[in-house]
C-alpha positions in Angstrom: 1.1 9.1 -7.1 -2.1 8.6 -9.0 -4.2 9.1 -5.8 -2.1 12.2 -5.0 -3.1 13.6 -8.4 -6.8 12.6 -8.3 -7.2 13.9 -4.7 -5.0 17.0 -5.3 -2.5 16.1 -2.5 0.8 17.9 -2.4 4.1 16.1 -1.5 4.3 18.3 1.6 1.0 16.8 2.9 0.7 13.5 4.7 0.0 10.4 2.5 -2.7 9.5 5.0 -4.9 12.2 3.3 -5.5 9.6 0.6 -7.7 7.7 3.1 -11.3 8.8 3.4 -11.8 8.6 7.2 -8.6 10.3 8.5 -9.8 13.5 10.4 -8.5 16.8 9.1 -7.1 17.7 12.6 -5.0 14.5 12.7 -3.7 15.1 9.1 -2.6 18.6 10.0 -0.8 17.3 13.2 1.0 14.7 11.1 2.1 17.3 8.6 3.6 19.4 11.4 5.7 16.5 12.6 8.6 17.3 10.2 11.2 15.9 12.6 10.0 12.3 11.8 10.1 10.9 8.3 7.0 9.2 6.9 8.6 5.7 6.8 9.4 5.9 10.5 5.7 6.0 11.4 5.4 2.3 10.5 7.9 1.5 13.3 5.7 3.1 16.0 3.3 1.2 18.1 -0.4 2.3 18.2 0.0 3.9 21.6 3.2 5.7 20.6 1.5 7.0 17.4 -1.5 8.2 19.4 0.8 9.9 22.0 3.0 11.5 19.4 0.0 13.2 17.8 -1.8 14.0 21.1 -4.8 11.9 20.2 -4.4 8.6 22.1 -7.9 7.4 21.1 -7.0 7.3 17.4 -3.7 5.5 17.9 -5.0 2.1 16.7 -6.8 3.6 13.7 -3.8 5.5 12.6 -1.5 2.5 13.1 -3.8 0.5 10.9 -3.9 3.2 8.2 -0.1 3.6 8.2 0.3 -0.2 7.7 -2.3 -0.2 4.9 -0.4 2.4 2.9 1.4 0.6 0.1 5.1 0.1 0.7 7.7 -2.1 -1.0 10.8 -3.7 0.4 13.5 -3.8 -2.2 16.8 -5.7 -2.4 19.2 -5.9 -5.2 22.1 -8.2 -6.1 24.5 -6.9 -8.7 27.2 -9.1 -10.2 29.7 -8.2 -12.9 29.8 -10.8 -15.7 32.2 -9.2 -18.1 33.8 -5.8 -18.5 30.7 -4.4 -20.2 27.9 -6.7 -18.8 26.4 -7.0 -15.4 23.7 -9.1 -13.9 21.1 -7.4 -11.8 18.7 -9.3 -9.6 16.0 -7.2 -8.1 13.5 -8.4 -5.5 10.4 -6.4 -4.6 8.3 -7.6 -1.7 5.0 -5.8 -0.7 5.2 -4.7 2.9 1.7 -3.6 3.7 -1.7 -4.9 4.7 -4.0 -5.3 1.7 -7.6 -4.4 2.3 -10.0 -4.7 -0.6 -12.2 -1.9 0.8 -9.3 0.5 0.8 -7.2 -0.6 -2.2 -9.9 -1.8 -4.6 -8.9 -4.2 -7.4 -6.8 -1.7 -9.3 
């Protein structure tokens, strides 16, 4: 959310607007695709992503950017110990491609 605040991006806009080299036309087309949730874009192949937006040449670049966007896979194990005490084991695994030029050291 910090990039959304610093770059003045609304929740209704595509998260790919946080990247410098995503063309404005492509960002607008992504925002018009309201029938597909953001997390589903990661399941698409580069050719499918390019065809979906009507820009087949940018399919590989968009696919790379979608997979560079920070995501976490989360799993939880909850076990009751007593009537008023539970054990919670939470596992968070990063599920994105880290690139120092995009993500920096912060």
